[in-house]
N, C-alpha and C positions, 0 to 999 in steps of 0.2 A: 504494500500500500504506500502510496506516495505521501510525503509529509510536507506540510506547509510551514508557516511561521510557528504554529503551535506544535509541530512535530507529529510523528506518526503515533496514533493511539496504540497500535499493535506493538511498536517498538518500545513505547513507554511501559506498557503492561509487561512485556517480556523482560525489560531491564529491571523493573521494580520487583517482579516475582523472582527473577534470577538472583538479584541481590539478596532478597529475603531468604531464599532457599540456601544461598551460599553462607550467609551470616548464621542462619539457624543450624546448618550442617557443621560449620566451624565451631559454633558454641557447643553443639552436642558432642563433637569430637573432643573438644577440650575438657568438657565435664566428664565424658566417659573415660577419657584417658587418665584424668586425675583419680577418678573413682577406681579404675582398674589398677592403678599404681598402689592406691591404698589397700585394695583387696589383695594384690600380689604381696605387698609387704606383710599383711596379716597372715597370708598363707605361709610365707617363708619363715616368719617369726614362729608360727605354730610348728613348722617343720623342725626348726632348731630346738624348740621346747620338747617336742616328742623325742628327738634324738637324745637330748640330755637326760630325760626321764628314763628312756630305755637303757642308756648306759648306767644310770644309777642302779638299775635293778640287775645289772649283769655282774659277772665275776671279775670285770676289769678293776673293780675297786678292791679286790682281795689281794691281787698280786701285782697290779700295775705293769705287768709285763706282757700284755697282750700284743702280739705282733701286728703291724699294719696289715690291713686286709681282712681282719677278723670281723669287721663291720662294713658291709657294702656301702659305698658312697662316701666313706671317710678317707679321702686322699688316695683311693685306689683306682682312679680313672673313671669314676662314676659320672653322672650327668654334671657337666661343669656349671650349668645354671643353678644347680642345687648343691654344689660341692661345699661341704662344711669341713672345718678343721677342729679337732678335739684335743684339749689338753686337760690333764688331771694333776692337780697339785695336792701334795701331802700336807698334813697338819703343821709341819715345821717349815712350810714355804718352799719345798723343793718340788721340781717338776717331776712327777712320777710317770707320766705318759704323754706323748703327743702323736697324733696320727700322721703327721707329715714332718719329717726332720728338716725340711727346707723352710718351714714356717715357724717362726719363734714369736710368740705373743707374750706380752707382760701379764703378770698376775693381776687379776681384776678383783679388788676387794668388794666392790659394790655388787650385791646380788641382783639378779634380773638382767635386763637389757642395758647395754651401753655401747657407744661408738668410741673406738679407740684407734688412734693413729699409730701405725707400725709398718715397718718394711716398705716404706714409701707409698703406702696406701691406707685406706680407712677400713676397719673391720667392724662388723656388727657382732657383739659378743653377748652370749647369754651365760650367766654364771649361776650354778645350782649346787648347794652344799649336799654332800653325800657322806654322812658320818664324819670322820676326821678329814675327809678329802673334799676338794672343791673341783667340780666339773665345769669346764669352760667349752662351750660350743661356739665357734666363730665362722663368719662368712664374709668374704670380700665384698664390700658394697659395690664395687665396680661391676663385678660379674652379676651381683644381685640386681643392679639396675638394668643390666642387659636382659636378664630373665624376666624382670617385671615389665620392661618395655615390650618384650615379645608377647607377653600375656595381654597387655593393654592394646597392642596393635591388633591382635586377633579379635579383641572386643569391638574395636571401632571400625574394623575393615568393612563390615556390612554397611555402615553409614557412608563411608567413602565410595562404596559401589552404588548405593541407592540414590545419593544426591544427584549425580549426572543423569541417572535414569529418570528421576523426578523432574529434572529440568527438561528432558526430552518430552515427557508427558505434558508438562506445562506448555511448551511451545505448541504441541498438537492441539491441546484444549483451547488455547487462546486463538489460534488461527481458525479453528472450527467455529468458535463462538463468534468471531468477527466476520465470518464468511457472509452473513446476510448484509452487513454494512458494505462489504466489497461488491456484493451483487447490486445493491442500490446505486453505488457509485458508478458501476459499469453501465447500468441502465440510463442514468442521467447523462453520462459522458457520450453514450451512443445516440442520443436523441438529436433530431433536427432542431434548428432554432425555433421553429414554429410549432413544435410538438409539445403541447401543454397538457397531455392526458395524465391522469393520476398514476402514481407509482403503486404497484401492487404491494399491499402490506402482508402478503402470505409469508409464513415461516419466519416472521421477524420476532425477536425477543421483546419482552415488555418494555425494556429500557429504550429500545430504538423505535418501537411503533409510534409513540407520541410525536417524535421528531418527523417521521415520515408523514404522519397525518397532518401535522402543521405545514409541511412542505407541500402536500397536496392542496391544502387550503390556500396557500400562497399561489400555487399554480392556477387555481380557480380564479383568484382575484386578478392575477395577471391576464388570464384568458378573458375575463370580463372587461378589463381595461383595453385589451387589444380589440375586442369586438366593438366596444364603445367607440374607440378611435376610428376603426374602419367604418362603422356606421356613421359617425360624425363626418368623416371625409366624404363619404358617398352622398350624404344628405346635403352637405355644404356645396359640393360640386354641382348637384342637381338643382338646388334652389338658387344658387348664385347665377346660374346660367341665364335665367329669365330676366332678372333686373339688370344684369350687365348688358344683355342684348337690347333691353329697352333703352338703357343709357346710350348705347351706340347709335340706335335709331334716332333718339332725341338729339344727339350731337349732329347727326347727318341732317336732321331737319333744321337745326340751327344754322348749319353751313349753307343750306339752300334758301334760307329766309331772304325774301326779296325786299321787304320793307321793315321799318322799325317795329311796327305792331306785331308782325309775324315773328320777328326776332325776339321780342319781349316774351311772347307766349312760349316760344321754344325754350328760352332760358328758364322760365318758370317750370316748365315740364321737366327740363333737365335737372334743375335743382331738386324737384320733388322725387325724381328717380334716384338721384344720389342719396337723398335722405332715406328713402326706402332701403336702398342697398346698405347704407351705413347702419340703419336700424337692424337689418337682418344679420349683418356681420356681428354687431354687438350682442344680439340675442344668441347667435351661434356660439360665440365665445363664452357667454354666461352659462349656456347649457353645458358646454364642454367642461367648464370649471366646476360646476356642481356635480357632474358625473365623475370627474376626477376625485372630488372630495368623497363621494360615495364609495369609490374603489379604495381610496387611501384610508378611509375611516379615521378622520382627524378627531382629536380629543375635543369634546364639547366643553362649554363653560356655562355657568348659570347666567341667564338673561331674563329680562322682564319684557313680555310681549306688549304690555301696555305702553312702556317707554318706546319700544320700537314702533308701535302703531302711531303714537303722537308724532314721532319724527317723520314717518313716511307720509302721514296725512298733511303735514306742513309742506312737504315737497310737492305733493299732488294738488294741493289747494288752488294754486294759480290756474292750472288747466281746468279744474272743476268750476272755478268762478267765471272763467271765460265762456263757459256754456251755461252759466247760471244754475249749476247743479249744487244742491245742498249736501255737502260732504261733512260728516261729523262722527265723533267717537261717542257711542252710547255707553253701555256698561263697560266699565274699565277696571276690572280686578287686576291686581299686580301681574298675575299670569306668569309666575316664575317657572321656567323650564331649563333643562340642560340642552343647549343648542349652540348654533353658530350665528352670531348676531348679523354678520354681513349677508349670509344666505337668507336669513329670515326677513331682512329688509327687502331683498330682491323678490322673495315670495309675495309679500304684501304689496309691493309696488306693482308687480305684474297683475295681481288681482284687481287693484284699484285702477290701473291703466285700462284694463278691459272694461271695467265697470264704467269709467268715464267715457270711454270710446263708444260704448253701445247704449248708454243711458240717454234718452232724449233730453233736449234742452229744457231746463226748468224742473228736472227730475231730482231724485234724492238717492244718496248712497249712505248706508249706515255701516259702521265698523264696531264690533263688539269683542271684548276679551272677557270670558267668563270662566270661573273656576268651579269645577265639580268635585266629587270625592277624590278621584285619582286622575283626573284629566283636566287639561286646560284647553278651552275651545276658542279658536280665532274664527270669527264669522264676518262675512261681507255680504250685504244684501243691497239690491238696487231696484229701480223701477223700470229697468230695461225690458227688452222682449224675452230674455231668458234663453235657455237652450232646451229644445224638445227632449223628452226622456230617451228617445231612441238614438239621439246623437251625442249624449253626454259622455259615454265611454270613448267614442271616437274623438271627442274634443280634446282628450288628454294626449293624443298621439301627436307626433311631430308633423308640422306643416299641414295640419288638418284644420281647415276653417269651416265655419258654419255656412248656412245658405246665404246669409247677408254678407255680400262682398263689397258693400258700399264703403266700408271703413278700411283704411289701409292696415296691413298687418302681415306677419310672416307665418302665423300659425304655430309659434313656438312658446307663447306666453304660458299657457297651461301646462305644456310639456316641461317647462322649467320649474313650475310650481310642483309638479308631480315628482321631479328629481329631488327637489329640496325636501319634500315630504318624506320620501324614501330615506334620504340622508338622516333624518331625525327619527326614523322609526314611527312616524305618525300615520294618520289616515286622512284621506281627502275625499270629500263628497260634494257633488253638485246636485242641487235640487231647486225647488220652487219656493220663493219667499212667501210665506203666508201673510206677512205684514205689509210688504211692499209690492208683491205681485210679480216681481222680476226674478232674477237669478239669485240663489243663495249658495255661496261658496263657503264650505266649512272645513276647517282643519282641526283635528283633535290630537293633542300632544299628551304624553304621559307626564304626570307631576313628578318632580325630582324629590330626593330625600330632603327632610326638613332642614338639614344643616347647610344646604346650598347657599352660596353667597352671590350677590349681584356683582358682575364684573363690568368694567367700562367697555 
């Protein structure tokens, strides 16, 4: 597996586990070796004691003239690792017997075990009284350590064999455990740039499955973003074709104008066409921005719908006054929700733009913000012609306009409203106003937690 800046997970696991196994094996070897040495010392001390007690019970104490070789292992070429030397001292301090004439050890007054330096080396001596005599059994510590080391090595040798075997098993287990991760990596690496299908979560361990599921969700969001972008580009290309063609025709009409009056009319038409194209581009950009927010899922903040309604009504008021339309804010609860203030202003502005556009002169438009148990309702009602029930669902689609084509428009206003409604997880409904007789546009938001704070 290839490693990036964070390194390979497999390499880190193998290194960590290998170090853990090595440290544990070395610690076990050290502990076992020391334990084996202590046990070997105890065994050899016991051997020396048994030798002394067996000599005490023998006739060697009666005449002290037993020739070497009378006791196997006492200087007669027995096992060198267990080779012991025996001296017998009489009551007057004379050496009555020694098993090896080459080895001369001093008389040890202290009974029991003692370490004595003699003949250029150190001996382990066990002294045992036997009537008027003193039996000394000695062993060279150098050969004793060799024998103890051999015993200890036989004890720890299985550990030294099993540690590498355990490392091999660990490598196999780690690679097998990480095989699903490698499979997912290969699947992603082999994909085409436009392949956003979900990754199969089969046979994935529980630790990796959430990561793959989140990756699939990301692929879904990216897919929706690509689809929205393609849809936007297609719609923009289709819808811009007509106003641009109209502008070109109006420009040609201006060039062919024969007198000042015709030229003035052509300029006015050209200006109106440019305004329509500008408005369409603005609406397209707003729609694309809201859909991008929906895909990115920006973090919302606490806002007051009543404050937003007051600000938007102040912006729309001049256009309403120009048509003598009574525009006002009726019920105005604070309307606290978690949302995006800029997007909510666009939502209400589009609703009021449509209401002002289609409400006859001298009509009325009412805006309300009402709080219910767990919802906040933003409502716009007018005295216009409304939308027939059969056409209300289609009115939310892009570039769909009603039967009344007398008013300029791009057919994007309610589509933008619907995108912002989806961004906030709200619901949007078009109906007939019982009080005003025209259209009723109603958006229902979920109320936030009581601890929400108003943000600027």
